[in-house]
N, C-alpha and C positions, 0 to 999 in steps of 0.2 A: 814228121809233119805231113799233113795231107794238103796238097796244093790247092784244093777248092774249099778248104775249111776256113771260115772267117776268123775263128779264134786262133788257128795256126798262123794266119796272116797278121793278126794283132801281135801275137807272141814274137813273130819274126820282124816286127816293126814296119811291115808293108802297109798296114792300116794304123793310123794314129789312135791312141786311146788316152783317157785320163787315168793314168796309173796311180794307184795308192800304195802298192807294194810290189816288189819284184826281187826274186833271187834266182838261183840256177835251176830250180825245180818248178816254180810257179809264178804266176802273175795275177795280181788283183787290180781291177780297174772298174771305174764307175760304168753302170749300165746306161746305154744311150736312150733307153725307154724305161725310166725308173718307175717302179710300182710302189715306192715309199719315198719319204723324204731323203733317206739314204739307201741306195741300192748299188751294191758292189758285187762283182762276179769274181770268184776265185777259181782260177783255171790251172790245172796241172800242165806242164809244158809237153808232156807225153800225150799223143793223140789216141784217144779211145772214147767211144760214145757213151757207154753205160757201165755201171758197176759189174754187170754180168760178163762184160767183155774183158775186164782188166786182168792182167797177169799178176804175179806176186810182186814184181818191181813196181808196177803201177798201183797196187794196193798200198805199198809203202808211201808212194807219192800222195795218195788220198789221205793217208794217216798224217803225213807231214802238213798237208793243207789244213786239215781239221785242227791240228795242234797249233797252227799259226793264226787261226781265226780269232781267238780272244785278243791277241795283240793288235790285229788289224782293226777289230771292232773298237778297241780302246782308242786307237789312233783316230778313229772316225767320230769319237765322242759318244759312243753308244753305251754309256755306263748304265742307262736305265733298262737295257735289254735289247735284244735283237732276235730275229728269226732266221734260221737256215732252211733253204729249200734246195733239193736236188731232184729235178725232173728227169724221169726215165722213160723215154719213148713218147710216141705221138699222143697216146691217150692221156699222158700226164702233162702235155703241153711243151715237151722238149722240141724246140725249133732249131737249135744248133746242136749238131750231133758230135759234140766234143764235151766230155764230162765237165761240168762246172757246178760250183756251189754259189747260190745266191745268198748274200747277207742283206737283210732288210731291217731297217730301224729308223731312228730319229723321230719317231712319233708312236703313239699308242696304236698297235696293230690289231688290237681286239682279240677275242678268243676264237672267233669263227673263221679266220682266214684259211685255216687248214681243214 
């Protein structure tokens, strides 16, 4: 855990969040600035900022997060589809430097969002 990381503080329970899923390895919670009708962040509990920084154990966490996404999406009522986004670095718009996966849905997102 990084003491100045907002996601680490959310994981530790120091900052409240609207949790939609949690287990020993990850936390999924609603984004406070949603970009779609449904906007949830899936965050591994291990702190690392980008895919390039992850070690083998953290890669397994990312794998577990991705494997859990369909069940989380189903629980959110996203049967019509959803989009996943992982921003990597400032040029991509990453503002919190703790790896996280955005799940966006609940509406037609169109073809040109990416």
